[in-house]
Backbone as CSV, one residue per row, in Angstrom:
resi,resn,N_x,N_y,N_z,CA_x,CA_y,CA_z,C_x,C_y,C_z
1,MET,0.829,-1.210,0.000,0.000,0.000,0.000,0.856,1.249,0.000
2,ILE,1.928,1.204,0.856,2.801,2.375,0.948,3.474,2.620,-0.388
3,THR,3.937,1.503,-1.008,4.599,1.629,-2.315,3.654,2.214,-3.357
4,ALA,2.413,1.720,-3.349,1.408,2.229,-4.304,1.158,3.714,-4.076
5,PHE,1.090,4.099,-2.790,0.853,5.507,-2.443,1.984,6.391,-2.954
6,LEU,3.236,5.889,-2.770,4.389,6.664,-3.209,4.410,6.810,-4.732
7,VAL,4.066,5.712,-5.418,4.010,5.773,-6.888,2.956,6.770,-7.346
8,ALA,1.769,6.703,-6.702,0.695,7.628,-7.065,1.113,9.068,-6.808
9,ALA,1.764,9.279,-5.657,2.209,10.627,-5.324,3.221,11.135,-6.344
10,ALA,4.128,10.226,-6.744,5.126,10.614,-7.733,4.485,10.976,-9.063
11,LEU,3.458,10.185,-9.442,2.757,10.469,-10.694,2.054,11.817,-10.633
12,LEU,1.426,12.103,-9.476,0.751,13.381,-9.311,1.746,14.529,-9.385
13,THR,2.913,14.335,-8.753,3.940,15.373,-8.772,4.416,15.641,-10.195
14,CYS,4.627,14.547,-10.950,5.081,14.687,-12.333,4.039,15.388,-13.193
15,SER,2.765,14.965,-13.026,1.709,15.579,-13.830,1.537,17.037,-13.453
16,GLY,1.692,17.334,-12.146,1.587,18.722,-11.706,2.695,19.564,-12.292
17,ALA,3.905,19.004,-12.324,5.029,19.727,-12.907,4.825,19.958,-14.397
18,ALA,4.276,18.925,-15.070,4.013,19.061,-16.503,2.961,20.134,-16.758
19,ALA,1.904,20.129,-15.898,0.855,21.134,-16.048,1.422,22.523,-15.821
20,ALA,2.290,22.637,-14.811,2.894,23.932,-14.523,3.759,24.395,-15.682
21,ALA,4.500,23.436,-16.270,5.346,23.781,-17.410,4.500,24.242,-18.584
22,GLU,3.376,23.502,-18.798,2.480,23.875,-19.904,1.880,25.243,-19.652
23,SER,1.471,25.492,-18.397,0.874,26.777,-18.047,1.875,27.906,-18.230
24,SER,3.120,27.654,-17.778,4.124,28.697,-17.881,4.478,28.981,-19.333
25,SER,4.344,27.954,-20.185,4.654,28.166,-21.595,3.650,29.104,-22.241
26,ALA,2.451,29.195,-21.652,1.429,30.089,-22.190,1.519,31.484,-21.583
27,ALA,2.337,31.634,-20.546,2.483,32.931,-19.894,3.569,33.734,-20.607
28,PRO,3.298,34.969,-20.979,4.298,35.760,-21.706,5.449,36.181,-20.810
29,ASP,6.633,36.288,-21.396,7.781,36.761,-20.632,7.826,38.288,-20.666
30,ALA,8.819,38.861,-20.009,8.899,40.315,-19.875,9.067,40.996,-21.230
31,ALA,9.862,40.380,-22.111,10.088,40.976,-23.428,8.783,41.049,-24.224
32,TYR,7.987,39.978,-24.131,6.699,39.972,-24.845,5.777,41.049,-24.279
33,ARG,5.725,41.140,-22.950,4.860,42.142,-22.311,5.284,43.561,-22.709
34,ASP,6.581,43.805,-22.727,7.074,45.134,-23.109,6.690,45.464,-24.542
35,SER,6.832,44.484,-25.436,6.476,44.679,-26.835,4.982,44.950,-26.980
36,PHE,4.186,44.202,-26.209,2.731,44.380,-26.261,2.341,45.778,-25.775
37,GLU,2.930,46.224,-24.670,2.592,47.536,-24.116,2.996,48.657,-25.068
38,LYS,4.120,48.490,-25.764,4.539,49.490,-26.745,3.540,49.536,-27.893
39,TRP,3.115,48.369,-28.370,2.121,48.306,-29.446,0.811,48.953,-29.010
40,LYS,0.384,48.663,-27.786,-0.878,49.218,-27.295,-0.794,50.741,-27.167
41,ALA,0.355,51.247,-26.710,0.530,52.693,-26.580,0.436,53.378,-27.942
42,GLU,0.982,52.741,-28.960,0.907,53.298,-30.318,-0.527,53.290,-30.821
43,LEU,-1.272,52.259,-30.469,-2.674,52.159,-30.872,-3.498,53.263,-30.202
44,VAL,-3.254,53.485,-28.917,-3.960,54.534,-28.181,-3.629,55.905,-28.759
45,GLU,-2.366,56.122,-29.103,-1.962,57.408,-29.671,-2.649,57.645,-31.009
46,ASP,-2.794,56.586,-31.810,-3.497,56.709,-33.087,-4.957,57.097,-32.867
47,LEU,-5.590,56.490,-31.867,-6.977,56.844,-31.542,-7.084,58.305,-31.133
48,LYS,-6.143,58.757,-30.306,-6.186,60.134,-29.798,-5.912,61.162,-30.894
49,GLN,-5.049,60.792,-31.835,-4.694,61.728,-32.887,-5.711,61.752,-34.028
50,ASN,-6.232,60.585,-34.378,-6.994,60.487,-35.621,-8.479,60.170,-35.487
51,TRP,-8.902,59.565,-34.382,-10.276,59.084,-34.314,-11.109,59.710,-33.209
52,LEU,-10.588,59.796,-32.016,-11.356,60.401,-30.925,-11.713,61.868,-31.192
53,PRO,-10.863,62.644,-31.881,-11.223,64.044,-32.138,-12.282,64.259,-33.214
54,LEU,-12.720,63.189,-33.888,-13.699,63.382,-34.963,-14.975,64.009,-34.407
55,ALA,-15.461,65.023,-35.143,-16.615,65.783,-34.664,-17.787,65.759,-35.630
56,GLY,-17.631,65.091,-36.753,-18.753,65.042,-37.690,-18.388,64.377,-38.994
57,LEU,-19.397,63.871,-39.677,-19.254,63.300,-41.013,-20.526,63.646,-41.773
58,PHE,-20.359,64.389,-42.869,-21.508,64.909,-43.602,-21.385,64.517,-45.077
59,TRP,-22.399,63.810,-45.581,-22.388,63.398,-46.980,-22.936,64.525,-47.834
60,LEU,-22.203,64.863,-48.892,-22.564,66.004,-49.730,-23.627,65.645,-50.758
61,LYS,-24.448,66.622,-51.051,-25.423,66.511,-52.130,-24.952,67.387,-53.281
62,PRO,-25.272,67.023,-54.518,-24.862,67.863,-55.643,-25.351,69.298,-55.462
63,GLY,-24.468,70.236,-55.785,-24.809,71.639,-55.615,-24.073,72.266,-54.451
64,SER,-24.704,73.245,-53.831,-24.076,73.988,-52.739,-24.475,73.401,-51.389
65,ASN,-23.476,73.116,-50.555,-23.688,72.588,-49.206,-23.136,73.604,-48.213
66,SER,-24.008,74.441,-47.673,-23.544,75.502,-46.774,-23.138,74.926,-45.427
67,PHE,-22.156,75.595,-44.776,-21.740,75.147,-43.453,-21.528,76.345,-42.529
68,GLY,-21.800,76.114,-41.252,-21.681,77.154,-40.230,-22.487,76.755,-39.011
69,SER,-22.552,77.652,-38.021,-23.262,77.326,-36.774,-24.758,77.570,-36.853
70,ASP,-25.210,78.340,-37.820,-26.639,78.589,-37.965,-27.366,77.301,-38.353
71,SER,-28.514,77.069,-37.737,-29.251,75.817,-37.968,-29.792,75.695,-39.384
72,GLY,-29.755,76.765,-40.143,-30.239,76.720,-41.512,-29.232,76.142,-42.493
73,ASN,-28.028,75.922,-42.043,-27.000,75.357,-42.924,-27.225,73.864,-43.147
74,GLN,-26.737,73.372,-44.276,-26.781,71.917,-44.514,-25.823,71.191,-43.567
75,ILE,-24.697,71.834,-43.267,-23.712,71.274,-42.341,-23.605,72.216,-41.152
76,VAL,-24.083,71.756,-40.011,-24.122,72.606,-38.815,-23.003,72.210,-37.856
77,LEU,-22.124,73.175,-37.569,-21.012,72.973,-36.645,-20.974,74.159,-35.688
78,SER,-21.209,73.875,-34.424,-21.469,74.940,-33.450,-20.299,75.885,-33.210
79,THR,-19.060,75.446,-33.473,-17.910,76.304,-33.185,-17.557,77.252,-34.336
80,LEU,-18.286,77.155,-35.439,-18.006,78.007,-36.596,-18.836,79.290,-36.551
81,PRO,-18.467,80.292,-37.353,-19.346,81.448,-37.529,-20.699,80.994,-38.080
82,ALA,-21.707,81.837,-37.965,-23.065,81.461,-38.369,-23.118,80.968,-39.811
83,HIS,-22.453,81.690,-40.709,-22.431,81.300,-42.120,-20.972,81.330,-42.575
84,ALA,-20.305,80.205,-42.430,-18.859,80.152,-42.663,-18.503,79.976,-44.128
85,GLY,-19.395,79.373,-44.905,-19.097,79.165,-46.314,-19.897,78.018,-46.883
86,SER,-19.393,77.449,-47.974,-20.105,76.338,-48.608,-19.118,75.391,-49.298
87,PHE,-19.549,74.143,-49.410,-18.825,73.154,-50.210,-19.631,72.952,-51.484
88,GLU,-19.048,73.314,-52.610,-19.710,73.171,-53.898,-19.332,71.813,-54.492
89,PHE,-20.339,71.004,-54.797,-20.098,69.635,-55.264,-20.804,69.423,-56.592
90,ASN,-20.019,69.136,-57.645,-20.597,68.938,-58.977,-20.779,67.469,-59.334
91,GLY,-20.671,66.592,-58.328,-20.789,65.166,-58.567,-19.445,64.471,-58.652
92,GLN,-18.403,65.262,-58.868,-17.052,64.715,-58.952,-16.077,65.485,-58.067
93,VAL,-16.106,66.810,-58.233,-15.120,67.671,-57.567,-15.799,68.480,-56.466
94,VAL,-15.063,68.661,-55.354,-15.550,69.485,-54.251,-14.687,70.740,-54.170
95,THR,-15.359,71.897,-54.146,-14.674,73.183,-54.009,-15.232,73.905,-52.789
96,VAL,-14.358,74.418,-51.947,-14.809,75.176,-50.793,-14.789,76.665,-51.111
97,LYS,-15.803,77.355,-50.646,-15.872,78.810,-50.751,-16.207,79.348,-49.365
98,THR,-15.284,80.116,-48.767,-15.516,80.651,-47.431,-16.122,82.047,-47.521
99,SER,-16.897,82.376,-46.508,-17.560,83.680,-46.466,-16.557,84.773,-46.093
100,PRO,-16.822,86.010,-46.492,-15.932,87.120,-46.132,-15.750,87.219,-44.608
101,GLY,-14.523,87.437,-44.202,-14.250,87.581,-42.777,-13.930,86.282,-42.060
102,VAL,-14.173,85.151,-42.710,-13.869,83.854,-42.096,-12.386,83.530,-42.299
103,GLU,-11.700,83.264,-41.226,-10.270,82.954,-41.309,-10.080,81.451,-41.520
104,ALA,-9.801,81.113,-42.749,-9.595,79.715,-43.115,-8.202,79.552,-43.706
105,LYS,-7.625,78.375,-43.490,-6.284,78.098,-44.003,-6.222,76.712,-44.646
106,ILE,-5.370,76.620,-45.639,-5.022,75.337,-46.246,-3.502,75.296,-46.336
107,ALA,-2.902,74.299,-45.731,-1.433,74.166,-45.706,-0.776,75.425,-45.159
108,GLY,-1.412,76.018,-44.153,-0.838,77.183,-43.491,-1.082,78.511,-44.174
109,LYS,-1.740,78.494,-45.349,-1.978,79.732,-46.084,-3.465,80.068,-46.103
110,ALA,-3.775,81.362,-46.063,-5.169,81.808,-46.084,-5.864,81.289,-47.330
111,ALA,-7.115,80.844,-47.153,-7.863,80.275,-48.276,-9.271,80.840,-48.300
112,THR,-9.722,81.226,-49.487,-11.097,81.688,-49.667,-11.859,80.763,-50.617
113,THR,-11.171,80.317,-51.661,-11.747,79.363,-52.617,-10.672,78.359,-52.996
114,ALA,-11.008,77.070,-52.950,-10.015,76.062,-53.308,-10.687,74.742,-53.638
115,GLU,-10.133,74.039,-54.610,-10.571,72.680,-54.907,-9.957,71.743,-53.875
116,LEU,-10.760,70.831,-53.333,-10.302,69.957,-52.264,-10.062,68.539,-52.772
117,GLN,-8.839,68.052,-52.591,-8.522,66.676,-52.943,-9.049,65.754,-51.845
118,SER,-9.595,64.602,-52.231,-10.168,63.678,-51.248,-9.103,62.749,-50.692
119,ASP,-9.503,61.940,-49.712,-8.567,60.975,-49.125,-8.266,59.817,-50.065
120,ALA,-8.920,59.798,-51.241,-8.588,58.800,-52.251,-7.287,59.164,-52.961
121,SER,-6.832,60.406,-52.783,-5.570,60.842,-53.363,-4.460,60.678,-52.334
122,ASP,-3.241,60.860,-52.777,-2.104,60.741,-51.866,-1.993,61.938,-50.929
123,HIS,-2.594,63.038,-51.326,-2.478,64.264,-50.535,-3.837,64.933,-50.356
124,PRO,-4.693,64.416,-49.467,-5.989,65.062,-49.241,-5.810,66.474,-48.701
125,THR,-6.673,67.361,-49.159,-6.613,68.758,-48.733,-7.299,68.919,-47.388
126,VAL,-6.634,69.587,-46.454,-7.205,69.820,-45.127,-7.520,71.305,-44.974
127,LEU,-8.785,71.599,-44.713,-9.240,72.971,-44.480,-9.279,73.233,-42.980
128,GLU,-8.610,74.303,-42.536,-8.544,74.643,-41.119,-9.350,75.909,-40.836
129,ILE,-10.285,75.804,-39.903,-11.010,76.976,-39.414,-11.107,76.835,-37.898
130,GLY,-10.425,77.707,-37.170,-10.396,77.590,-35.711,-9.770,76.268,-35.307
131,SER,-10.460,75.534,-34.445,-9.939,74.239,-33.998,-10.405,73.086,-34.892
132,LEU,-11.173,73.410,-35.917,-11.699,72.358,-36.790,-10.774,72.093,-37.979
133,ARG,-10.700,70.818,-38.359,-9.958,70.384,-39.537,-10.915,69.563,-40.391
134,MET,-11.111,69.971,-41.625,-12.083,69.316,-42.497,-11.424,68.815,-43.766
135,HIS,-11.797,67.600,-44.182,-11.300,67.094,-45.451,-12.349,66.208,-46.110
136,VAL,-12.180,66.011,-47.406,-13.136,65.239,-48.203,-12.780,63.760,-48.122
137,ILE,-13.794,62.917,-47.904,-13.582,61.478,-47.958,-14.479,60.882,-49.047
138,LYS,-13.981,59.823,-49.658,-14.728,59.120,-50.695,-14.950,57.693,-50.243
139,ARG,-16.220,57.272,-50.164,-16.565,55.910,-49.760,-17.573,55.344,-50.757
140,GLY,-17.086,54.516,-51.662,-17.973,54.008,-52.705,-18.440,55.154,-53.584
141,GLU,-19.742,55.312,-53.697,-20.307,56.403,-54.483,-20.505,57.658,-53.647
142,ARG,-20.260,57.568,-52.359,-20.477,58.710,-51.470,-19.254,59.623,-51.407
143,ILE,-19.533,60.923,-51.353,-18.506,61.931,-51.103,-18.939,62.727,-49.884
144,GLY,-18.057,62.859,-48.918,-18.455,63.556,-47.694,-17.349,64.427,-47.124
145,ILE,-17.717,65.166,-46.094,-16.772,66.000,-45.359,-16.618,65.414,-43.960
146,ARG,-15.400,65.030,-43.619,-15.121,64.549,-42.265,-14.491,65.698,-41.472
147,VAL,-14.970,65.854,-40.257,-14.548,66.981,-39.424,-13.839,66.479,-38.177
148,LYS,-12.693,67.084,-37.892,-11.942,66.787,-36.674,-11.828,68.068,-35.854
149,ASP,-11.997,67.945,-34.541,-11.815,69.073,-33.634,-10.586,68.789,-32.786
150,VAL,-9.513,69.548,-33.009,-8.262,69.270,-32.302,-8.359,69.598,-30.813
151,LYS,-9.434,70.249,-30.416,-9.654,70.538,-28.995,-10.813,69.705,-28.432
152,SER,-11.106,68.604,-29.082,-12.225,67.764,-28.666,-12.036,67.237,-27.246
153,PRO,-13.064,67.355,-26.398,-12.976,66.812,-25.039,-12.964,65.284,-25.004
154,ALA,-13.307,64.645,-26.132,-13.341,63.177,-26.170,-11.970,62.574,-25.895
155,VAL,-10.920,63.294,-26.256,-9.563,62.790,-26.018,-9.283,62.708,-24.526
156,GLU,-9.663,63.750,-23.806,-9.433,63.772,-22.356,-10.322,62.772,-21.624
157,LYS,-11.503,62.533,-22.169,-12.449,61.630,-21.513,-12.156,60.153,-21.785
158,PHE,-11.250,59.887,-22.717,-10.978,58.505,-23.103,-10.356,57.742,-21.931
159,HIS,-10.962,56.614,-21.589,-10.512,55.843,-20.423,-9.503,54.753,-20.771
160,GLY,-9.121,54.662,-22.041,-8.152,53.650,-22.433,-8.819,52.398,-22.958
161,MET,-7.997,51.441,-23.336,-8.477,50.198,-23.924,-8.430,49.085,-22.891
162,VAL,-9.377,48.160,-22.979,-9.443,47.035,-22.050,-9.215,45.741,-22.818
163,PHE,-8.293,44.923,-22.328,-7.933,43.685,-23.010,-8.164,42.473,-22.118
164,PHE,-8.366,41.344,-22.764,-8.321,40.072,-22.052,-6.899,39.879,-21.504
165,PRO,-6.732,39.067,-20.462,-5.377,38.762,-19.982,-4.546,38.146,-21.108
166,LEU,-3.280,38.536,-21.180,-2.405,37.974,-22.207,-2.302,36.462,-22.058
167,ASP,-2.403,35.769,-23.183,-2.372,34.307,-23.165,-1.735,33.831,-24.468
168,LEU,-0.558,33.236,-24.359,0.161,32.809,-25.558,-0.465,31.599,-26.232
169,ASN,-1.492,30.994,-25.615,-2.249,29.956,-26.309,-2.982,30.537,-27.518
170,TYR,-3.176,31.874,-27.516,-3.859,32.542,-28.616,-2.874,33.256,-29.537
171,ARG,-1.626,32.838,-29.460,-0.604,33.254,-30.425,-0.230,31.994,-31.202
172,VAL,-0.766,31.881,-32.404,-0.666,30.621,-33.144,0.093,30.814,-34.453
173,THR,0.710,29.739,-34.903,1.382,29.744,-36.197,0.444,29.141,-37.232
174,ALA,0.194,29.894,-38.280,-0.748,29.461,-39.322,-0.007,29.149,-40.617
175,THR,-0.618,28.299,-41.407,-0.091,27.979,-42.730,-0.672,28.948,-43.750
176,TRP,0.185,29.548,-44.534,-0.242,30.497,-45.566,-0.547,29.748,-46.855
177,VAL,-1.741,29.964,-47.383,-2.151,29.330,-48.641,-2.407,30.438,-49.654
178,PRO,-1.432,30.702,-50.520,-1.619,31.777,-51.513,-2.662,31.384,-52.554
179,LEU,-3.373,32.385,-53.035,-4.378,32.166,-54.075,-3.894,32.843,-55.351
180,THR,-3.670,32.066,-56.367,-3.106,32.612,-57.597,-4.174,33.167,-58.541
181,GLY,-5.419,32.843,-58.265,-6.492,33.342,-59.117,-6.859,34.774,-58.788
182,LYS,-7.967,35.214,-59.339,-8.411,36.585,-59.106,-9.608,36.597,-58.155
183,LYS,-9.451,35.898,-57.026,-10.540,35.801,-56.073,-10.779,37.136,-55.368
184,THR,-12.040,37.451,-55.148,-12.401,38.631,-54.371,-13.351,38.218,-53.249
185,VAL,-13.410,39.039,-52.237,-14.306,38.818,-51.111,-15.160,40.070,-50.941
186,ASP,-16.448,39.888,-50.708,-17.350,41.017,-50.470,-17.238,41.450,-49.018
187,VAL,-16.691,42.647,-48.809,-16.484,43.162,-47.457,-17.525,44.243,-47.165
188,PRO,-18.414,44.019,-46.192,-19.403,45.037,-45.841,-18.779,46.111,-44.955
189,ASP,-19.451,47.248,-44.831,-18.986,48.273,-43.890,-20.171,48.826,-43.115
190,VAL,-19.883,49.728,-42.185,-20.940,50.241,-41.305,-21.947,51.109,-42.053
191,LEU,-21.610,51.540,-43.267,-22.530,52.353,-44.057,-23.557,51.495,-44.791
192,GLY,-23.307,50.179,-44.805,-24.186,49.284,-45.558,-23.686,49.013,-46.960
193,ASP,-22.527,49.580,-47.306,-21.947,49.337,-48.616,-21.182,48.006,-48.621
194,ILE,-21.016,47.454,-49.808,-20.242,46.229,-49.993,-19.100,46.531,-50.960
195,THR,-17.872,46.206,-50.548,-16.709,46.426,-51.406,-16.118,45.086,-51.808
196,SER,-15.985,44.870,-53.101,-15.365,43.653,-53.605,-13.856,43.809,-53.479
197,THR,-13.259,43.044,-52.576,-11.852,43.218,-52.227,-11.009,42.050,-52.728
198,PRO,-9.967,42.310,-53.534,-9.088,41.230,-53.990,-8.345,40.608,-52.803
199,VAL,-8.173,39.315,-52.819,-7.452,38.636,-51.740,-6.267,37.875,-52.314
200,THR,-5.190,37.839,-51.534,-3.982,37.157,-52.000,-3.857,35.750,-51.440
201,GLY,-4.651,35.442,-50.399,-4.563,34.101,-49.842,-5.317,33.936,-48.545
202,GLU,-5.150,32.761,-47.958,-5.811,32.406,-46.701,-4.781,31.855,-45.726
203,VAL,-5.142,31.888,-44.450,-4.327,31.213,-43.443,-5.165,30.106,-42.813
204,HIS,-4.533,28.977,-42.542,-5.195,27.840,-41.913,-4.468,27.523,-40.609
205,PHE,-5.238,27.334,-39.543,-4.620,27.098,-38.246,-5.609,26.401,-37.320
206,LYS,-5.106,25.970,-36.184,-5.941,25.329,-35.179,-5.957,26.204,-33.932
207,ILE,-7.162,26.413,-33.380,-7.283,27.186,-32.151,-8.382,26.564,-31.299
208,ASN,-8.103,26.398,-30.030,-9.038,25.706,-29.126,-9.450,24.346,-29.683
209,GLY,-8.499,23.679,-30.339,-8.766,22.349,-30.871,-9.557,22.321,-32.152
210,GLN,-9.875,23.486,-32.706,-10.707,23.551,-33.911,-9.901,24.058,-35.099
211,GLU,-10.039,23.384,-36.225,-9.378,23.818,-37.456,-10.199,24.942,-38.090
212,VAL,-9.557,26.079,-38.317,-10.260,27.228,-38.889,-9.372,27.909,-39.930
213,SER,-9.962,28.852,-40.645,-9.197,29.615,-41.633,-9.689,31.049,-41.660
214,LEU,-8.825,31.955,-42.107,-9.173,33.359,-42.288,-8.674,33.807,-43.654
215,THR,-9.410,34.705,-44.272,-9.028,35.242,-45.576,-8.381,36.604,-45.394
216,ASP,-7.193,36.770,-45.972,-6.474,38.046,-45.911,-7.227,39.103,-46.713
217,LEU,-7.277,40.328,-46.180,-7.990,41.416,-46.839,-7.026,42.560,-47.150
218,GLY,-6.453,42.524,-48.326,-5.621,43.644,-48.764,-4.230,43.691,-48.191
219,GLY,-3.765,42.611,-47.583,-2.413,42.601,-47.055,-1.398,42.246,-48.127
220,ASP,-0.124,42.214,-47.725,0.964,41.852,-48.610,1.805,40.813,-47.874
221,PRO,1.862,39.570,-48.381,2.588,38.527,-47.668,4.027,38.899,-47.310
222,SER,4.670,39.741,-48.135,6.052,40.123,-47.877,6.172,41.200,-46.804
223,LYS,5.043,41.839,-46.472,5.070,42.916,-45.475,4.197,42.613,-44.259
224,GLY,3.129,41.896,-44.448,2.209,41.585,-43.360,0.791,41.461,-43.866
225,LEU,0.013,40.607,-43.211,-1.372,40.375,-43.605,-2.320,41.198,-42.743
226,PHE,-3.555,41.341,-43.234,-4.578,42.096,-42.498,-5.885,41.327,-42.544
227,PHE,-6.498,41.173,-41.366,-7.768,40.461,-41.257,-8.796,41.304,-40.512
228,VAL,-10.041,41.186,-40.937,-11.179,41.631,-40.131,-11.983,40.371,-39.855
229,PHE,-12.124,40.030,-38.581,-12.786,38.771,-38.227,-13.693,38.985,-37.019
230,ASN,-14.635,38.076,-36.853,-15.336,38.008,-35.574,-15.427,36.557,-35.135
231,ASP,-15.805,36.381,-33.898,-15.871,35.041,-33.311,-16.997,35.054,-32.285
232,LEU,-17.146,33.995,-31.549,-18.292,33.887,-30.637,-18.261,34.896,-29.491
233,THR,-17.109,35.532,-29.246,-17.053,36.537,-28.166,-17.750,37.839,-28.554
234,THR,-18.070,38.016,-29.842,-18.707,39.269,-30.252,-20.087,39.453,-29.625
235,LYS,-20.697,38.363,-29.201,-22.039,38.461,-28.609,-22.024,39.141,-27.247
236,THR,-20.916,39.043,-26.538,-20.888,39.556,-25.163,-19.673,40.398,-24.829
237,ASP,-18.506,40.109,-25.417,-17.262,40.700,-24.920,-16.471,41.532,-25.912
238,THR,-16.715,41.376,-27.199,-15.909,42.101,-28.179,-16.805,42.837,-29.177
239,TYR,-16.191,43.700,-29.993,-16.943,44.551,-30.907,-17.777,43.713,-31.886
240,PRO,-19.070,43.964,-31.975,-19.975,43.117,-32.762,-19.604,42.991,-34.237
241,GLY,-19.108,44.066,-34.828,-18.811,44.035,-36.253,-17.537,43.305,-36.609
242,GLY,-16.750,42.970,-35.607,-15.493,42.276,-35.860,-14.299,43.085,-35.396
243,ARG,-13.162,42.397,-35.287,-11.934,43.045,-34.852,-10.879,42.999,-35.954
244,PHE,-9.902,43.898,-35.844,-8.797,43.956,-36.789,-7.619,43.149,-36.244
245,LEU,-6.871,42.535,-37.151,-5.656,41.827,-36.765,-4.622,41.968,-37.873
246,ASP,-3.460,42.512,-37.512,-2.336,42.629,-38.433,-1.280,41.598,-38.067
247,THR,-0.485,41.197,-39.048,0.581,40.233,-38.789,1.916,40.754,-39.319
248,ASP,2.974,40.054,-38.945,4.273,40.268,-39.564,4.270,39.564,-40.918
249,PRO,5.354,39.678,-41.712,5.399,39.015,-43.022,5.301,37.497,-42.931
250,VAL,4.837,36.906,-44.011,4.835,35.455,-44.141,6.271,34.988,-44.351
251,VAL,6.702,33.971,-43.603,8.067,33.440,-43.723,7.990,31.929,-43.924
252,ASN,8.575,31.453,-45.022,8.613,30.015,-45.325,7.228,29.366,-45.253
253,GLY,6.236,30.074,-45.762,4.895,29.507,-45.845,4.089,29.525,-44.569
254,THR,4.602,30.203,-43.525,3.847,30.301,-42.274,3.829,31.748,-41.793
255,VAL,2.871,32.037,-40.929,2.749,33.373,-40.362,2.159,33.262,-38.963
256,VAL,2.603,34.118,-38.062,2.115,34.095,-36.685,0.896,35.000,-36.558
257,LEU,-0.194,34.462,-35.999,-1.396,35.237,-35.685,-1.430,35.420,-34.170
258,ASP,-1.235,36.634,-33.729,-1.245,36.907,-32.287,-2.568,37.582,-31.935
259,PHE,-3.538,36.780,-31.498,-4.861,37.319,-31.200,-4.872,38.192,-29.954
260,ASN,-3.790,38.199,-29.184,-3.676,39.157,-28.092,-3.668,40.590,-28.629
261,ARG,-3.314,40.716,-29.909,-3.272,42.037,-30.542,-4.481,42.300,-31.441
262,ALA,-5.493,41.470,-31.350,-6.742,41.763,-32.060,-7.388,42.975,-31.402
263,HIS,-7.797,43.948,-32.187,-8.346,45.172,-31.585,-9.581,45.663,-32.328
264,SER,-10.373,46.439,-31.634,-11.603,46.980,-32.206,-11.274,47.999,-33.298
265,PRO,-12.143,48.147,-34.282,-11.940,49.179,-35.303,-12.252,50.554,-34.711
266,PRO,-11.885,51.635,-35.405,-12.180,52.984,-34.897,-13.662,53.228,-34.618
267,CYS,-14.535,52.498,-35.318,-15.974,52.671,-35.091,-16.378,52.372,-33.648
268,ALA,-15.534,51.695,-32.911,-15.840,51.405,-31.513,-15.768,52.657,-30.643
269,VAL,-15.068,53.698,-31.118,-14.920,54.913,-30.306,-15.548,56.143,-30.942
270,THR,-15.975,56.051,-32.196,-16.576,57.214,-32.846,-17.630,56.784,-33.858
271,PRO,-18.733,57.535,-33.966,-19.737,57.226,-34.993,-19.371,57.817,-36.350
272,TYR,-18.224,58.501,-36.436,-17.860,59.191,-37.667,-16.793,58.461,-38.483
273,ALA,-16.541,57.195,-38.148,-15.639,56.367,-38.942,-16.471,55.490,-39.871
274,THR,-15.844,54.959,-40.909,-16.551,54.135,-41.899,-15.857,52.783,-42.006
275,CYS,-15.927,52.002,-40.939,-15.112,50.790,-40.811,-15.643,49.602,-41.616
276,PRO,-14.721,48.785,-42.126,-15.132,47.506,-42.711,-15.562,46.549,-41.609
277,LEU,-16.476,45.660,-41.933,-16.937,44.634,-41.000,-16.413,43.277,-41.460
278,ALA,-16.497,42.297,-40.586,-16.003,40.967,-40.940,-16.834,40.374,-42.079
279,PRO,-16.194,39.960,-43.171,-16.939,39.275,-44.242,-17.325,37.881,-43.774
280,LYS,-18.245,37.264,-44.474,-18.740,35.943,-44.045,-17.625,34.906,-43.981
281,GLU,-16.581,35.078,-44.813,-15.464,34.137,-44.804,-14.693,34.168,-43.497
282,ASN,-14.795,35.280,-42.752,-13.997,35.456,-41.538,-14.844,35.501,-40.265
283,ARG,-15.998,34.866,-40.318,-16.842,34.784,-39.124,-16.669,33.406,-38.511
284,LEU,-15.877,33.364,-37.447,-15.471,32.087,-36.867,-16.515,31.545,-35.893
285,THR,-16.630,30.233,-35.870,-17.574,29.569,-34.956,-16.853,29.048,-33.726
286,VAL,-15.824,29.752,-33.316,-15.065,29.423,-32.116,-14.860,30.710,-31.322
287,ALA,-14.794,30.618,-30.013,-14.562,31.799,-29.180,-13.068,32.040,-29.047
288,ILE,-12.655,33.301,-29.223,-11.253,33.682,-29.040,-11.195,34.785,-27.983
289,PRO,-11.165,34.407,-26.697,-11.131,35.392,-25.617,-9.731,35.973,-25.436
290,ALA,-9.284,36.692,-26.431,-7.975,37.346,-26.408,-8.089,38.640,-27.192
291,GLY,-7.231,39.602,-26.886,-7.280,40.881,-27.566,-8.185,41.869,-26.863
292,GLU,-8.607,42.896,-27.606,-9.371,43.982,-27.001,-10.822,43.593,-26.742
293,LYS,-11.325,44.035,-25.584,-12.728,43.859,-25.241,-13.533,45.082,-25.688
294,TYR,-14.856,44.943,-25.626,-15.755,46.043,-25.995,-16.921,46.062,-25.023
295,ASP,-17.245,47.248,-24.518,-18.325,47.405,-23.561,-19.656,47.507,-24.311
296,HIS,-20.416,46.437,-24.335,-21.682,46.429,-25.073,-22.742,47.316,-24.428
297,LYS,-22.612,47.604,-23.134,-23.640,48.383,-22.430,-23.440,49.882,-22.615
298,ASN,-22.183,50.339,-22.562,-21.899,51.766,-22.686,-21.234,52.034,-24.024
299,THR,-22.065,52.263,-25.026,-21.551,52.461,-26.375,-22.165,53.703,-26.981
300,HIS,-21.442,54.307,-27.941,-21.955,55.506,-28.604,-22.995,55.182,-29.651
301,HIS,-23.137,53.907,-30.043,-24.114,53.545,-31.086,-25.519,53.568,-30.530
């Protein structure tokens, strides 16, 4: 009996040590944590610089679109003069015309009339009036004016991002399967538009014991892949429309997917973004409790 007890105890000790080793293998080391915190800080800075300050998004109609603080304008912005000017839209080109006395600048120079390049170009034109920054965006057939307020209180009110505990079980190595054909994927967005997006390939991997795949959306295998995906956590813990995930380059036919770095799109913090949503190819039937969380109860939507 004593011998049997000792053998059993030894087996328990060995299994406990193995479990501890397995557990520790899933725990990130200091270098990983430092890298993660640096990445998260860069993500927060991007939100503060580019997304949290957004103060409006206005789709233009052909003709004259007046803007100012007066409620009679097509575009009403409370910090502007009553009648600040107009955006003239001929169906293709947008031209701004400011009212006399309005101090407006483009590239640091006073502007009264100017054609505005959209964000579809390499150099979108930014119109500055007071603390507001306005530029033209093109989304499908829509042309609009996106407004940023560099003094927006939303930046100060931002409480930061909330993540699941880091877990290296959700850092997986996937097999890259390039697609040589001209395959496209229909990617929906929050506006209800569908964009046919060319894809260069898929990744295949196992997570939580389940074989799954994701389709790359506009990435470059030599530089890094990009995914918009959702999983079963979207019902309670993560952004409903899906999360973004970037990778490092594909190396020797494999690529690392670190779901600890899966994060919500800008639409999670502002109603003035036009984010892509997860296409049907990237809607996983497995829960991935890693990466950024989303507060379903306190949302701007």
